[in-house]
Backbone as CSV, one residue per row, in Angstrom:
resi,resn,N_x,N_y,N_z,CA_x,CA_y,CA_z,C_x,C_y,C_z
1,MET,-38.199,-5.086,60.149,-39.165,-4.871,58.460,-39.933,-5.474,58.803
2,LEU,-40.443,-6.692,59.535,-41.711,-7.554,59.670,-42.714,-6.816,60.747
3,LEU,-41.736,-6.201,61.662,-42.995,-5.443,62.650,-43.533,-4.355,61.731
4,PHE,-42.569,-3.344,61.377,-42.879,-2.307,60.531,-44.114,-2.735,59.389
5,TRP,-43.831,-3.965,59.142,-44.690,-4.574,57.601,-46.302,-4.965,58.484
6,ARG,-46.142,-5.576,59.529,-46.731,-5.987,60.413,-47.883,-4.986,61.279
7,LYS,-47.241,-4.144,61.060,-48.011,-2.672,62.208,-48.384,-1.199,61.664
8,GLY,-47.248,-1.119,60.783,-47.206,-0.006,59.802,-46.212,1.188,60.509
9,PHE,-46.163,2.088,59.960,-44.874,3.025,61.095,-45.902,3.491,61.585
10,ALA,-46.508,4.303,62.106,-47.388,4.700,63.109,-47.526,4.730,64.087
11,THR,-47.616,2.824,64.132,-48.446,2.186,65.102,-46.766,1.644,65.872
12,ALA,-46.562,1.029,64.933,-45.248,0.669,65.453,-44.092,1.498,66.299
13,SER,-44.228,1.606,67.981,-43.697,2.020,68.419,-42.117,1.699,68.450
14,MET,-41.577,3.099,69.632,-40.045,3.265,69.761,-39.607,2.136,70.638
15,HIS,-40.437,1.272,71.435,-40.798,0.099,72.462,-40.595,-1.116,72.028
16,ASP,-41.383,-1.061,70.823,-42.032,-2.150,69.879,-41.085,-2.683,69.349
17,LEU,-39.817,-1.584,68.240,-39.180,-1.813,67.625,-37.867,-1.938,68.236
18,CYS,-37.179,-1.556,69.535,-36.553,-1.705,70.837,-36.586,-3.566,70.563
19,GLU,-37.801,-3.566,70.927,-38.032,-5.458,71.681,-37.908,-6.219,71.016
20,ALA,-37.828,-5.684,69.298,-38.025,-6.746,68.042,-36.208,-6.649,68.209
21,MET,-35.966,-5.735,67.762,-34.062,-6.060,67.245,-33.595,-6.258,68.767
22,GLY,-34.530,-6.707,69.986,-33.233,-6.788,71.531,-32.001,-5.624,71.707
23,ILE,-32.744,-4.576,71.369,-31.495,-3.576,72.121,-32.160,-2.462,72.496
24,GLY,-31.491,-1.280,73.264,-32.103,-0.195,73.710,-32.472,0.796,72.979
25,SER,-33.367,2.008,73.025,-33.545,2.865,72.307,-32.406,3.512,72.013
26,PRO,-30.804,4.145,73.196,-29.473,5.074,72.529,-29.465,4.057,71.711
27,SER,-29.063,2.509,71.508,-28.531,1.891,70.629,-29.529,2.131,69.023
28,LEU,-30.647,1.997,69.429,-31.263,2.029,68.337,-31.023,3.588,67.428
29,TYR,-30.930,4.723,68.388,-30.522,5.799,67.999,-29.669,5.917,67.182
30,ALA,-28.145,5.367,68.139,-27.277,5.452,67.803,-26.636,5.038,66.027
31,ALA,-27.553,3.513,65.997,-27.642,2.951,64.837,-28.386,3.648,63.453
32,PHE,-29.653,4.183,64.057,-29.857,5.027,62.594,-30.310,5.774,62.495
33,GLY,-30.225,6.900,63.566,-31.032,8.338,63.674,-32.332,8.237,64.080
34,SER,-33.047,7.684,63.856,-34.653,8.010,64.243,-35.067,7.014,63.622
35,LYS,-36.905,6.547,63.589,-37.854,6.111,63.584,-37.726,5.991,62.313
36,GLU,-37.800,7.270,61.441,-37.688,7.322,60.309,-36.852,6.628,59.262
37,ALA,-35.239,6.718,59.838,-34.087,6.197,59.257,-34.624,4.997,59.035
38,LEU,-34.753,4.186,60.419,-34.893,2.600,60.335,-36.343,2.327,59.880
39,TYR,-37.165,3.199,59.387,-38.310,2.426,57.857,-37.392,2.642,56.951
40,LEU,-36.923,3.607,56.194,-36.319,3.436,54.989,-34.960,2.089,55.363
41,GLU,-34.204,2.074,55.874,-33.867,0.805,55.852,-34.885,-0.583,55.241
42,ALA,-35.540,-0.538,56.432,-36.479,-1.683,56.576,-37.546,-1.927,54.821
43,ILE,-37.616,-0.497,54.439,-37.794,-0.535,52.995,-37.482,-0.807,52.738
44,GLU,-36.282,-0.274,52.001,-34.700,-0.872,51.416,-34.588,-2.477,51.663
45,HIS,-34.470,-3.010,52.722,-34.597,-4.121,53.143,-35.282,-5.651,52.096
46,TYR,-37.267,-4.896,52.232,-37.706,-5.425,51.867,-37.874,-5.667,50.822
47,VAL,-37.622,-4.025,49.869,-37.421,-4.141,48.217,-36.398,-5.784,48.327
48,ARG,-35.035,-5.414,48.529,-33.843,-6.149,48.388,-34.515,-7.412,49.012
49,THR,-35.297,-8.132,49.181,-35.387,-9.048,49.888,-36.909,-9.746,49.329
50,GLN,-37.612,-9.672,49.588,-39.075,-9.751,49.288,-39.138,-9.375,47.832
51,GLY,-39.204,-8.297,47.387,-39.971,-8.377,46.474,-39.590,-8.693,44.900
52,PRO,-38.145,-8.871,44.683,-37.692,-10.002,43.778,-38.917,-11.577,43.776
53,ARG,-39.415,-11.858,45.006,-39.966,-13.117,44.769,-41.325,-12.533,43.960
54,VAL,-42.133,-11.904,43.927,-43.181,-11.212,42.683,-42.449,-11.052,41.430
55,TRP,-41.989,-9.377,41.487,-41.016,-9.151,40.379,-40.110,-10.067,39.098
56,ASP,-39.143,-10.476,39.987,-38.283,-10.993,39.194,-39.304,-11.644,38.501
57,ARG,-40.623,-12.424,39.027,-41.204,-13.185,37.622,-41.544,-12.511,36.789
58,LEU,-41.487,-11.233,36.217,-42.317,-10.496,35.350,-41.185,-10.891,34.129
59,ALA,-40.280,-10.822,34.458,-38.869,-10.966,33.356,-39.183,-12.571,33.032
60,GLU,-39.720,-13.647,34.062,-39.579,-14.657,33.081,-40.496,-15.062,32.289
61,GLY,-40.596,-16.178,31.329,-41.606,-16.669,30.288,-41.713,-16.394,28.992
62,ALA,-42.261,-16.521,28.042,-41.889,-16.511,26.387,-42.372,-15.491,26.421
63,THR,-43.389,-14.657,27.107,-43.932,-13.688,26.220,-44.005,-12.749,27.190
64,ALA,-44.669,-11.407,26.983,-44.978,-10.537,28.273,-46.290,-11.029,28.607
65,ARG,-47.118,-11.508,28.302,-48.210,-11.718,28.948,-47.980,-13.208,30.008
66,ALA,-47.237,-13.813,29.576,-46.899,-15.169,30.135,-45.724,-14.684,31.398
67,GLY,-45.279,-13.829,31.101,-44.014,-12.565,32.471,-45.475,-12.042,33.125
68,VAL,-46.163,-11.326,32.878,-47.298,-10.936,33.412,-48.009,-12.204,34.438
69,GLU,-48.738,-12.778,33.958,-49.250,-14.183,34.792,-48.136,-14.590,35.916
70,ASN,-47.181,-14.503,35.546,-46.413,-15.436,36.363,-45.957,-14.324,37.765
71,MET,-46.067,-13.145,37.344,-45.937,-11.821,38.359,-46.827,-11.926,39.097
72,LEU,-48.273,-12.201,38.592,-49.561,-12.281,39.301,-49.986,-13.167,39.963
73,LEU,-49.310,-14.180,39.410,-49.458,-15.614,40.353,-48.685,-15.900,41.573
74,ALA,-47.755,-14.684,41.444,-46.760,-15.006,41.944,-47.228,-14.329,43.758
75,GLY,-47.705,-12.954,43.560,-48.048,-12.520,44.228,-49.453,-13.136,45.298
76,ALA,-49.990,-14.294,44.161,-51.171,-14.713,45.172,-50.611,-15.849,45.568
77,GLY,-49.586,-16.090,45.559,-48.604,-16.856,46.713,-48.198,-16.484,47.463
78,PHE,-47.405,-15.054,47.622,-46.830,-13.955,48.363,-47.829,-13.176,49.636
79,LEU,-48.433,-13.098,48.521,-49.476,-11.820,49.422,-50.304,-12.323,50.629
80,PRO,-50.972,-13.475,50.533,-51.458,-13.638,51.831,-50.676,-13.884,53.076
81,LYS,-51.280,-14.162,54.541,-50.476,-14.188,55.696,-49.597,-15.291,55.754
82,SER,-48.337,-15.782,55.911,-47.987,-17.240,56.169,-47.662,-17.387,57.543
83,ARG,-46.994,-18.233,57.906,-46.108,-17.945,59.022,-44.974,-16.972,59.430
84,ALA,-44.224,-16.915,57.859,-42.936,-16.130,58.410,-43.509,-14.553,57.516
85,THR,-44.188,-14.579,57.202,-44.537,-12.842,56.813,-46.195,-12.489,56.858
86,PRO,-46.537,-10.706,57.456,-47.514,-10.352,57.254,-48.088,-10.497,55.870
87,ALA,-49.214,-10.164,55.819,-50.013,-10.151,54.813,-50.131,-9.247,53.488
88,GLY,-50.217,-9.102,52.335,-50.118,-7.785,51.923,-48.220,-7.283,50.834
89,CYS,-48.364,-6.483,51.209,-46.981,-6.288,50.603,-46.875,-4.499,51.258
90,MET,-45.306,-4.241,52.088,-45.063,-3.688,52.298,-45.049,-1.705,52.241
91,VAL,-45.105,-1.808,51.038,-44.537,-0.732,50.151,-45.633,0.118,49.492
92,LEU,-46.641,-1.154,49.153,-47.838,-0.774,48.320,-49.512,-0.712,49.152
93,LEU,-49.117,-1.174,50.664,-50.067,-0.741,51.851,-49.639,0.593,52.352
94,GLY,-48.593,0.377,52.774,-48.486,1.394,53.556,-48.909,2.930,52.888
95,ALA,-49.286,3.319,51.422,-49.158,4.402,50.731,-50.537,4.711,50.925
96,VAL,-51.800,3.771,51.453,-53.224,3.759,51.948,-53.727,3.680,52.623
97,GLY,-52.889,3.254,53.884,-53.332,3.022,55.269,-52.441,3.685,56.174
98,ASP,-51.123,3.885,55.982,-50.422,4.176,57.056,-50.354,5.683,57.237
99,GLU,-49.738,6.842,58.217,-49.239,8.184,58.108,-47.982,8.099,57.648
100,TRP,-46.777,8.402,56.419,-45.846,8.168,56.469,-45.172,9.769,56.582
101,PRO,-43.719,9.927,57.473,-43.289,11.193,57.346,-42.930,11.453,55.541
102,ALA,-42.606,12.695,54.924,-43.138,12.649,53.666,-41.341,12.109,52.982
103,ALA,-40.473,12.014,53.918,-39.225,10.909,52.891,-39.549,9.915,52.772
104,VAL,-40.279,8.929,53.638,-41.240,7.915,53.747,-42.121,7.394,52.526
105,ALA,-42.067,8.415,52.165,-43.681,8.685,51.169,-43.036,8.647,49.809
106,ARG,-42.413,9.479,49.892,-41.101,9.902,49.016,-40.517,8.291,48.368
107,VAL,-39.827,7.793,49.086,-39.397,6.741,48.825,-40.119,5.254,48.508
108,ALA,-41.109,5.583,48.915,-41.977,4.171,48.652,-42.918,4.489,46.914
109,ARG,-42.908,5.818,46.619,-43.563,6.228,45.954,-42.538,6.060,44.775
110,LYS,-41.579,6.040,44.912,-39.898,5.947,43.936,-40.011,4.101,43.536
111,VAL,-40.277,3.634,44.823,-40.581,2.627,44.464,-41.474,1.740,43.465
112,ARG,-42.550,2.242,44.140,-43.777,1.967,43.111,-43.986,2.469,41.694
113,LEU,-43.309,3.656,42.018,-43.091,3.663,39.933,-41.929,2.883,39.108
114,GLU,-40.849,2.811,39.705,-39.789,1.981,39.388,-40.804,0.664,39.267
115,LEU,-41.350,0.310,39.680,-41.757,-0.983,39.662,-42.747,-1.150,38.493
116,LEU,-43.339,-0.066,38.339,-44.342,0.346,37.492,-43.971,0.581,36.046
117,GLY,-42.535,0.825,36.254,-41.750,1.185,34.616,-41.669,0.117,34.636
118,LYS,-40.833,-0.843,34.884,-40.498,-1.779,34.995,-41.691,-2.913,34.029
119,LEU,-42.677,-2.944,34.167,-44.252,-3.409,33.922,-44.330,-2.649,32.416
120,ARG,-43.940,-1.689,32.143,-44.497,-0.815,31.152,-43.563,-1.381,31.016
121,ALA,-42.300,-1.121,30.514,-41.252,-1.999,29.319,-40.965,-3.125,28.872
122,ARG,-41.800,-4.118,30.149,-41.971,-5.396,29.423,-43.342,-5.583,28.699
123,LEU,-44.093,-3.992,28.523,-45.637,-4.480,27.532,-44.614,-3.450,26.151
124,ARG,-44.097,-2.067,26.743,-43.601,-1.792,25.123,-42.694,-2.717,24.297
125,ALA,-42.018,-3.855,24.734,-41.056,-4.607,24.407,-41.914,-6.078,23.656
126,ALA,-43.052,-5.867,24.263,-44.126,-7.213,23.389,-44.341,-6.243,22.610
127,VAL,-45.073,-5.547,22.714,-45.501,-4.400,21.084,-44.362,-4.219,20.033
128,ALA,-42.697,-3.819,20.601,-41.864,-3.913,19.748,-41.518,-5.183,18.742
129,LYS,-42.063,-6.802,19.629,-41.793,-7.539,19.181,-42.953,-8.114,18.529
130,GLY,-43.918,-7.265,18.538,-45.708,-8.182,17.981,-46.647,-8.980,18.494
131,GLU,-45.961,-9.168,19.870,-46.819,-9.559,20.918,-47.839,-9.159,20.771
132,LEU,-48.095,-7.876,21.107,-49.089,-7.153,21.198,-49.117,-5.883,19.809
133,PRO,-50.351,-5.699,19.970,-50.701,-4.849,18.813,-50.391,-3.205,18.832
134,ASP,-50.106,-3.304,17.999,-48.966,-1.800,18.148,-49.931,-0.461,18.901
135,SER,-51.319,-0.927,18.892,-52.442,0.247,19.298,-51.877,0.002,20.912
136,THR,-51.549,-1.077,21.419,-51.791,-1.195,22.377,-51.347,0.244,23.033
137,ASP,-52.087,0.011,24.438,-51.997,1.643,25.478,-50.984,1.317,26.567
138,THR,-50.120,0.911,25.955,-49.099,-0.217,27.009,-49.097,0.682,28.318
139,GLU,-49.391,2.246,28.634,-49.404,2.923,29.667,-50.424,2.641,30.856
140,GLY,-51.605,2.644,29.507,-52.717,2.130,30.330,-52.568,0.517,30.872
141,LEU,-52.172,-0.236,30.063,-52.040,-1.725,30.637,-50.711,-2.227,31.375
142,SER,-50.202,-1.169,31.867,-49.102,-0.698,32.964,-49.931,-0.892,33.932
143,ARG,-50.751,0.160,33.635,-51.464,0.648,35.286,-52.613,-0.544,35.715
144,LEU,-53.404,-1.072,34.689,-53.861,-2.027,34.635,-53.500,-3.164,35.864
145,TYR,-52.195,-3.481,35.181,-52.018,-4.952,35.817,-51.332,-4.644,37.225
146,PHE,-50.635,-3.653,37.435,-50.009,-3.162,38.301,-51.165,-2.725,39.603
147,GLY,-52.257,-2.097,39.357,-53.617,-1.790,39.651,-53.977,-3.218,40.725
148,VAL,-54.079,-4.505,39.815,-54.787,-5.567,40.020,-53.540,-6.439,41.065
149,LEU,-52.425,-6.266,40.706,-51.385,-6.228,42.067,-51.385,-5.927,43.296
150,GLU,-51.806,-4.171,43.104,-51.992,-3.370,44.240,-53.596,-4.479,45.220
151,GLY,-54.133,-4.377,44.575,-56.130,-4.602,44.904,-55.541,-6.071,45.428
152,MET,-54.655,-7.054,44.956,-54.629,-8.550,45.480,-54.186,-7.856,46.925
153,ALA,-53.093,-7.231,47.060,-52.281,-6.403,48.419,-53.226,-6.029,49.192
154,THR,-54.186,-5.979,48.850,-55.629,-4.938,50.100,-56.134,-6.416,50.431
155,GLN,-56.312,-7.274,49.182,-57.434,-7.878,49.578,-56.893,-9.388,50.551
156,ALA,-54.879,-9.696,50.267,-54.795,-10.627,51.155,-54.706,-9.797,52.399
157,GLN,-54.283,-8.388,52.535,-54.300,-7.685,54.180,-56.472,-7.973,54.951
158,ASP,-56.779,-8.127,54.257,-57.868,-8.247,54.184,-58.747,-9.770,54.153
159,GLY,-57.855,-10.551,54.539,-57.639,-12.449,54.457,-58.128,-13.303,53.122
160,ALA,-58.202,-12.718,52.079,-58.397,-13.313,51.028,-57.095,-14.680,50.697
161,THR,-57.592,-15.627,50.717,-56.702,-16.506,50.306,-55.660,-16.538,49.158
162,SER,-54.691,-17.595,48.925,-54.179,-17.599,47.681,-54.984,-17.979,46.489
163,ALA,-55.606,-19.364,47.092,-56.678,-19.489,46.291,-57.933,-18.634,45.051
164,GLU,-57.945,-17.455,46.185,-58.904,-16.304,45.950,-58.179,-15.803,45.486
165,LEU,-56.602,-14.923,45.344,-55.906,-14.164,44.062,-55.736,-15.107,43.070
166,LYS,-55.622,-16.490,42.995,-55.174,-16.782,41.671,-56.290,-16.269,40.673
167,GLY,-57.695,-16.867,41.951,-58.940,-16.299,40.747,-58.821,-14.684,40.161
168,VAL,-57.726,-14.077,40.979,-58.099,-12.377,40.349,-57.385,-12.185,39.535
169,ALA,-56.049,-12.970,39.492,-55.219,-12.906,38.551,-55.851,-13.877,36.864
170,ALA,-56.532,-15.125,37.769,-57.367,-15.666,36.091,-57.991,-14.266,35.562
171,ALA,-59.274,-14.082,35.875,-60.073,-12.623,35.623,-58.809,-11.591,34.873
172,ALA,-57.935,-11.332,35.902,-57.290,-9.953,34.402,-56.805,-10.703,33.710
173,MET,-56.523,-11.536,33.904,-55.826,-12.636,32.526,-56.133,-12.228,31.513
174,ALA,-57.541,-12.513,31.569,-58.504,-12.862,30.290,-58.875,-11.327,30.221
175,ALA,-58.161,-10.460,30.460,-58.872,-8.378,29.940,-57.086,-8.973,28.618
176,TRP,-56.453,-9.361,28.781,-55.076,-9.353,27.848,-55.518,-9.286,25.897
177,PRO,-55.026,-8.061,25.771,-55.338,-7.984,24.865,-55.005,-9.009,23.450
178,VAL,-55.718,-9.247,22.318,-55.202,-10.380,21.230,-54.332,-9.797,20.430
179,ALA,-53.351,-10.120,19.861,-52.520,-10.110,18.424,-53.359,-9.716,17.422
């Protein structure tokens, strides 16, 4: 997962993958069948192990605003490169900077749409609870904040620090609709 995250699908060679896993190519093919299948496993592992660090924060907070802010701030802490992880988001960045096979692109798109759906549902619940005005465009607002997180991932890839990304989150929260 880390190798694919750092290098992308197209750039990670079979030699790189075998070396990272400490196995020979016959073992890799026996276990996964193909580079594409291995990448799909890596995305699944990423979603299961890394995604919750940011996306679980959406459910936290007494209000939808607090949840969205928690999510963006978690992204600000998670997305910059660390000793343990590459910068950015494996699922978000691959869509713009890697040449994925069609099956991989479909899975990554599905993951992104599911995450967008989580955000949309949180905002619709906020309208139902009166936290947001009935006239709120929850589709547009969910895409705005999803886009902010995507932009933060790109900026982290370009070297933005956690402090800089926290500034992006604060600016984005200034756009929150007033009830």
